[in-house]
C-alpha positions as CSV (number, residue, x, y, z in Angstrom):
1,M,14.9,10.2,6.0
2,D,13.4,13.7,6.4
3,E,15.3,14.6,3.1
4,V,13.5,12.0,1.4
5,Y,10.1,12.9,2.7
6,A,10.5,16.5,1.8
7,E,11.9,15.8,-1.9
8,L,9.0,13.3,-2.2
9,A,6.3,15.8,-0.9
10,A,7.5,18.4,-3.0
11,K,7.1,16.2,-6.3
12,I,3.8,15.0,-5.1
13,W,2.7,18.8,-4.8
14,E,4.3,19.6,-7.9
15,V,2.1,17.2,-9.8
16,A,-1.2,18.0,-7.8
17,S,-0.7,21.9,-8.1
18,S,-0.5,21.0,-11.9
19,R,-3.8,19.2,-12.1
20,Y,-5.7,21.2,-9.4
21,P,-8.8,21.4,-9.1
22,R,-9.0,18.0,-10.4
23,R,-7.8,15.3,-7.7
24,T,-4.5,13.5,-7.9
25,L,-4.1,9.7,-7.4
26,V,-0.8,8.4,-5.8
27,G,0.5,4.9,-5.2
28,I,3.3,4.0,-3.0
29,A,4.2,0.5,-3.4
30,G,7.3,-1.8,-2.2
31,P,8.2,-5.1,-0.2
32,P,7.5,-5.8,3.2
33,G,9.5,-4.2,5.4
34,S,10.4,-1.2,3.0
35,G,8.5,1.6,4.8
36,K,5.6,2.5,2.8
37,T,3.2,3.1,5.8
38,T,5.7,5.5,7.4
39,I,6.4,7.3,4.2
40,A,2.8,7.6,3.1
41,A,2.0,9.2,6.6
42,H,4.9,11.6,6.3
43,I,3.6,12.5,3.2
44,V,0.1,13.4,4.3
45,A,1.5,15.1,7.4
46,R,3.9,17.3,5.1
47,L,1.1,18.4,2.6
48,S,-1.4,19.1,5.5
49,Q,-2.1,22.2,3.6
50,A,-4.0,20.4,1.0
51,K,-6.9,18.3,1.6
52,V,-4.9,15.0,1.5
53,I,-5.8,11.7,2.7
54,G,-3.8,8.2,2.9
55,V,-5.3,5.0,2.2
56,A,-3.6,1.5,2.8
57,M,-4.6,-1.5,1.1
58,D,-4.2,-3.8,4.3
59,G,-8.5,-3.6,4.1
60,F,-8.5,-6.0,0.9
61,H,-6.8,-9.1,2.5
62,Y,-9.4,-11.9,2.4
63,T,-10.8,-12.4,5.6
64,R,-9.8,-15.8,7.3
65,A,-13.2,-17.4,6.8
66,E,-12.4,-16.8,3.0
67,L,-8.7,-18.4,3.5
68,D,-10.4,-21.1,5.3
69,A,-12.2,-21.9,2.2
70,F,-9.3,-22.0,0.0
71,P,-8.1,-25.6,-1.6
72,D,-5.3,-25.8,1.1
73,P,-6.2,-23.5,4.0
74,A,-3.1,-24.0,5.9
75,E,-0.7,-22.8,3.0
76,A,-3.2,-19.7,2.7
77,H,-3.3,-18.4,6.1
78,K,0.9,-19.3,6.2
79,R,1.1,-17.1,3.1
80,R,-1.3,-14.6,4.3
81,G,0.1,-11.2,2.7
82,A,1.1,-12.8,-0.6
83,P,-0.7,-11.4,-3.8
84,W,-3.3,-14.4,-4.2
85,T,-4.4,-13.7,-0.7
86,F,-5.7,-10.4,-1.7
87,D,-9.0,-9.5,-3.4
88,V,-7.7,-7.6,-6.4
89,D,-10.9,-7.3,-7.9
90,A,-12.1,-5.0,-5.1
91,V,-8.7,-3.3,-5.2
92,L,-8.9,-2.8,-8.7
93,D,-12.7,-1.8,-8.2
94,L,-11.6,1.0,-5.9
95,V,-8.5,2.4,-8.0
96,R,-11.2,2.7,-11.0
97,Q,-13.4,4.5,-9.0
98,L,-10.7,7.0,-7.7
99,H,-9.2,7.2,-11.0
100,A,-12.8,8.1,-12.4
101,S,-12.6,10.7,-9.8
102,T,-9.7,12.4,-11.1
103,L,-11.4,13.1,-14.4
104,V,-14.1,15.2,-13.2
105,S,-14.2,18.6,-11.2
106,D,-14.1,18.9,-7.6
107,I,-18.0,19.9,-7.3
108,E,-18.7,16.4,-9.4
109,R,-16.8,14.0,-6.7
110,V,-18.5,11.9,-4.3
111,D,-17.6,10.1,-1.1
112,I,-16.0,6.9,-1.9
113,S,-15.6,4.3,1.0
114,A,-12.8,1.7,1.5
115,P,-12.1,-1.0,4.1
116,S,-9.7,-1.0,6.5
117,F,-7.8,-3.5,8.4
118,D,-8.5,-4.5,12.3
119,H,-5.2,-6.0,13.7
120,A,-7.0,-7.2,16.9
121,T,-9.5,-9.2,14.8
122,K,-7.0,-9.7,12.0
123,D,-9.6,-9.2,9.5
124,P,-10.8,-6.3,7.2
125,V,-13.2,-3.9,8.4
126,P,-15.9,-2.9,5.1
127,G,-16.7,0.4,4.5
128,D,-14.4,1.9,7.4
129,I,-12.7,4.4,5.7
130,T,-14.3,7.5,3.8
131,I,-12.4,9.1,1.1
132,S,-14.2,12.5,1.1
133,A,-15.2,14.2,-2.3
134,A,-13.3,17.2,-0.8
135,A,-9.9,15.3,-1.1
136,S,-7.6,16.9,-3.8
137,I,-5.0,14.2,-3.3
138,V,-5.3,10.4,-2.4
139,I,-2.3,8.5,-1.4
140,L,-2.8,4.8,-1.7
141,E,-0.1,2.5,0.1
142,G,0.3,-1.0,-0.6
143,N,2.9,-3.8,-1.7
144,Y,1.7,-4.8,-5.0
145,L,0.3,-1.6,-6.3
146,L,2.9,-1.6,-9.3
147,L,2.9,-5.6,-9.4
148,D,3.4,-6.5,-13.3
149,E,1.1,-9.7,-12.9
150,P,-2.4,-10.7,-14.2
151,K,-5.3,-7.7,-12.7
152,W,-2.5,-6.2,-10.5
153,K,-0.8,-4.6,-13.5
154,A,-3.8,-2.9,-14.8
155,I,-3.2,-0.5,-11.4
156,G,-0.4,1.5,-12.4
157,P,-1.7,3.4,-15.6
158,L,-4.7,4.3,-13.3
159,L,-2.3,6.4,-10.9
160,D,-1.1,9.7,-11.7
161,F,2.1,9.3,-9.7
162,R,3.9,6.2,-9.0
163,V,6.4,5.5,-6.2
164,L,8.3,2.6,-5.8
165,V,10.3,2.0,-2.2
166,H,13.5,-0.2,-2.6
167,V,15.0,-1.5,0.6
168,P,17.9,-4.1,1.1
169,P,16.4,-7.5,1.6
170,E,18.5,-7.8,4.7
171,E,17.3,-4.4,6.2
172,A,13.5,-5.9,5.4
173,R,14.5,-9.1,7.4
174,V,15.7,-6.7,10.6
175,R,12.5,-4.5,10.5
176,V,9.7,-7.1,9.4
177,A,10.9,-10.0,12.3
178,S,11.0,-7.1,14.7
179,R,7.3,-6.1,13.8
180,H,6.2,-9.8,14.1
181,V,7.4,-9.8,17.6
182,A,6.4,-6.1,18.5
183,S,2.8,-6.9,17.4
184,G,2.6,-10.5,19.3
185,I,2.4,-12.6,16.2
186,E,5.9,-14.2,17.3
187,P,7.3,-14.7,20.8
188,T,11.1,-14.4,19.8
189,L,13.3,-12.5,17.0
190,A,14.1,-16.0,15.5
191,L,11.1,-17.1,15.0
192,G,9.8,-13.5,13.7
193,E,13.0,-13.9,11.0
194,K,11.9,-17.6,10.3
195,R,8.0,-16.3,9.3
196,F,9.9,-13.5,7.2
197,D,11.9,-16.3,5.2
198,S,8.9,-18.3,4.6
199,N,6.8,-15.6,3.5
200,D,7.6,-11.9,3.4
201,A,11.1,-12.2,1.9
202,I,9.2,-14.5,-0.8
203,N,6.7,-11.5,-1.6
204,G,9.4,-9.0,-1.6
205,D,11.6,-10.7,-4.2
206,L,8.7,-11.0,-6.5
207,I,8.1,-7.2,-6.2
208,R,11.5,-6.5,-6.8
209,A,11.5,-8.9,-10.0
210,K,8.2,-7.9,-11.2
211,A,7.7,-4.3,-10.7
212,V,6.0,-2.2,-13.2
213,A,7.8,1.5,-14.5
214,C,7.3,4.1,-11.7
215,D,7.8,7.7,-11.5
216,V,10.2,8.1,-8.7
217,M,12.5,5.3,-6.6
218,V,12.8,6.0,-3.1
219,E,15.7,4.1,-1.3
220,S,14.5,3.3,2.2
221,I,17.5,3.7,4.5
222,H,18.5,2.6,7.9
223,V,17.8,5.4,10.8
């Protein structure tokens, strides 16, 4: 994947250089298990000569208490990670703020806050991330940033560069099931696969079927 990281970083750098000193807003989307987080981290590291920050959309999950208030709480908890278990209005608010910040000079930008996700408590932490006014490149990473569904589809046009990561469903299944075991969500690989099949696979199929146009398609390979 090193060659993929290098090529993608070069493309983002080219876009950012053409826009400098204005900010560049990048979105990386793809199914569960596609490696979005890893790709975003590598891009941030490779563009360390610039002032760049990566922000995951995990912080926009509805809290467990909010899921408890859904009409079918059991289904809401089971399907946590599906588009409707995210606060899409809050996601859109952040993206709109960031888009607005790309339209002004660097000296006019202000700090913007975003939530993180605490995997220990399994809930978001409001305002835990500060996107500094000095950041010239902001890389957003999340499953549904390029989803062609109501509200979500408003995100794509606000981004300066759109990356869609493709992963074969069978590869995603192995990765996500293993991750469920490693994180303690499931005790065995078989149960991890069952969880994947009942939720993550459904979400991944939706993303593959209903993605808006991207600038670059990245193939996530097994390494």
